[in-house]
C-alpha positions in Angstrom: 19.9 7.4 6.2 16.1 5.8 6.1 14.9 9.0 8.7 16.7 11.5 6.2 14.8 9.7 3.2 11.5 9.7 5.5 11.8 13.3 6.6 12.1 14.2 2.6 8.9 12.2 1.9 7.0 14.0 4.5 8.3 17.7 3.8 6.7 16.7 0.1 3.4 15.8 1.9 3.4 19.0 3.7 4.3 21.1 0.3 1.9 19.7 -1.7 -1.2 19.6 0.9 -0.5 23.2 1.6 -0.3 24.2 -2.1 -3.5 22.2 -3.6 -5.4 21.0 -0.5 -7.9 18.2 -1.0 -6.3 17.4 -4.4 -3.1 17.3 -3.1 -4.4 14.8 -0.5 -6.1 12.9 -3.2 -2.6 12.7 -5.2 -0.6 11.9 -2.7 -2.8 9.1 -2.0 -3.0 8.1 -5.3 1.1 7.8 -5.1 0.9 5.5 -2.0 -1.2 3.0 -3.4 0.5 2.7 -6.7 3.5 1.1 -5.2 5.1 4.4 -4.5 5.7 4.4 -0.6 4.8 8.0 0.1 3.6 8.0 4.0 -0.4 8.2 4.6 0.7 8.6 8.2 1.6 12.0 7.6 -0.8 12.5 4.9 -3.7 12.0 6.6 -2.8 13.3 10.3 -1.7 16.3 9.0 -4.9 17.3 7.3 -6.7 16.2 10.3 -4.8 19.1 11.9 -5.7 21.2 9.2 -9.4 20.3 9.7 -8.8 21.1 13.5 -7.8 24.6 12.7 -11.2 24.8 10.4 -9.4 24.7 6.9 -10.4 21.9 5.8 -13.6 19.8 6.0 -13.2 16.2 7.7 -15.6 14.4 5.3 -13.7 15.8 2.2 -10.3 14.9 3.6 -11.5 11.3 4.5 -12.9 10.6 1.0 -9.9 12.3 -0.7 -7.9 10.1 0.9 -10.2 7.0 0.3 -10.9 7.5 -3.4 -6.9 8.4 -4.0 -6.1 4.7 -2.6 -8.7 3.1 -4.3 -7.3 4.7 -7.9 -3.9 3.9 -6.9 -4.6 0.8 -6.1 -6.5 0.2 -9.7 -3.3 1.3 -11.2 -1.3 -1.0 -9.6 -3.8 -3.8 -10.2 -4.0 -2.9 -13.7 -0.5 -2.9 -14.3 0.0 -6.5 -12.6 -3.2 -7.9 -14.5 -1.8 -6.2 -17.8 1.6 -8.1 -17.2 0.1 -11.5 -16.8 -2.5 -10.9 -20.1 0.6 -10.0 -22.2 2.8 -13.2 -21.5 5.1 -10.7 -20.8 6.7 -12.9 -17.6 6.8 -15.9 -20.2 8.4 -13.7 -23.1 11.9 -12.4 -20.8 12.9 -15.6 -19.0 14.3 -13.7 -16.3 11.2 -12.7 -15.0 10.0 -16.4 -15.5 12.7 -17.2 -13.0 11.6 -15.5 -10.4 8.0 -15.7 -10.8 6.5 -18.6 -13.3 3.0 -20.2 -13.5 3.0 -22.3 -10.7 3.8 -19.1 -8.6 0.8 -17.2 -10.2 -1.6 -20.7 -9.4 -0.7 -20.4 -6.0 -1.4 -16.6 -5.7 -4.5 -17.0 -7.6 -5.7 -19.8 -5.1 -4.3 -17.7 -1.7 -6.6 -14.9 -3.2 -9.4 -16.9 -4.3 -9.4 -17.9 -1.0 -8.2 -15.5 1.5 -8.8 -12.4 -0.8 -11.6 -10.8 0.7 -10.2 -10.7 4.6 -6.6 -10.1 3.0 -7.4 -7.0 1.0 -9.8 -5.6 3.6 -7.3 -5.7 6.5 -4.4 -4.9 4.3 -5.6 -1.5 3.9 -5.1 -0.8 7.3 -1.6 -2.1 7.7 1.8 0.0 7.3 4.1 -1.2 4.1 1.3 -3.9 3.0 -1.6 -1.2 2.1 1.3 0.0 -0.4 2.1 -3.0 -2.1 -0.7 -5.8 -1.9 -3.0 -4.7 -4.9 0.0 -5.7 -7.1 -0.1 -9.3 -6.1 -4.0 -9.0 -6.3 -3.7 -7.8 -9.8 -1.1 -11.0 -10.6 -3.6 -13.6 -8.9 -6.7 -11.9 -11.2 -8.8 -11.5 -8.0 -12.3 -10.3 -9.1 -12.2 -6.7 -9.9 -15.4 -5.7 -8.0 -14.6 -7.3 -5.1 -11.1 -5.9 -4.7 -12.3 -2.2 -5.7 -15.0 -2.2 -2.8 -12.8 -4.0 -0.1 -10.1 -1.4 -1.2 -12.2 1.4 -1.0 -13.6 0.1 2.6 -10.7 -0.6 4.1 -8.8 2.7 2.6 -12.0 4.8 3.9 -11.8 3.2 7.5 -8.2 3.9 7.6 -8.3 7.8 6.3 -11.4 8.0 9.4 -8.9 6.8 12.1 -5.4 8.6 10.5 -7.6 11.9 10.0 -9.6 11.8 13.9 -6.0 11.5 15.1 -4.6 14.4 13.6 -7.6 16.0 15.2 -7.1 15.2 18.5 -3.7 15.2 18.6 -3.5 18.7 16.6 0.1 20.3 16.3 1.5 16.9 17.4 0.0 15.1 14.6 3.4 14.0 13.5 3.5 11.6 16.7 1.1 9.2 14.7 3.8 8.5 12.1 6.3 8.2 15.0 4.3 5.5 16.7 3.3 3.5 13.6 7.1 3.4 12.4 7.1 0.9 15.2 4.8 -1.5 13.0 6.6 -0.4 10.0 9.8 -2.4 11.3 7.8 -5.7 12.6 6.2 -5.8 9.3 9.2 -5.0 7.4 10.9 -8.2 9.6 7.9 -10.4 8.7 8.2 -9.8 5.0 12.0 -10.5 4.7 11.9 -13.7 6.7 9.0 -14.8 4.2 11.5 -13.5 1.2 14.4 -15.3 2.5 12.1 -18.7 3.0 11.0 -18.4 -0.6 14.7 -17.7 -2.0 15.6 -21.1 0.2 13.1 -22.9 -1.1 12.9 -21.5 -4.7 17.0 -21.9 -4.8 18.8 -23.1 -2.0 16.9 -26.1 -1.9 17.3 -27.0 -5.5 20.8 -26.3 -5.3 21.5 -28.9 -2.2 19.7 -31.5 -4.1 21.9 -31.3 -7.0 25.1 -31.7 -4.9 
């Protein structure tokens, strides 16, 4: 089922790029960084393959990808920032139950301490790169630092993936297949972290009450 969904997304990626070129690359990378799981592991290598065919220019592909990631990340960051500013979490108790002021303070301290390195390196990690902007917005990380680190990390990621498509040529799809192994590893780490959060937030307190 998962592979079927991924294949639909990949087919969508190829259709968009074939139809609108550089604008398609930009649009797809905006979606990826705006918390919509469109795989850059398909977008950029396929574009690199088209560079190898002399249909696209290498640097225009890279810049379209990097700027697309930046805009999508700013959308995600802005949405999170607006949620905090509007007091949305405090107005709706069900959300406050899952994410309270103490959580936001912890997130802020974490980004104050590790924000620069985490934003930069996360742009080159599958799965994490798609969602890192939202917690950065919740923590109100410095917007200028967030923007230039996001662009720099995304630029490097775009260069690597585009160049891999040039090198592999018609076998560009093998990049996505190889990186899927890292997807599962990162998803496992996220699941373990989430499970521990659920335990510490709910089950631990429940046991104390017994």
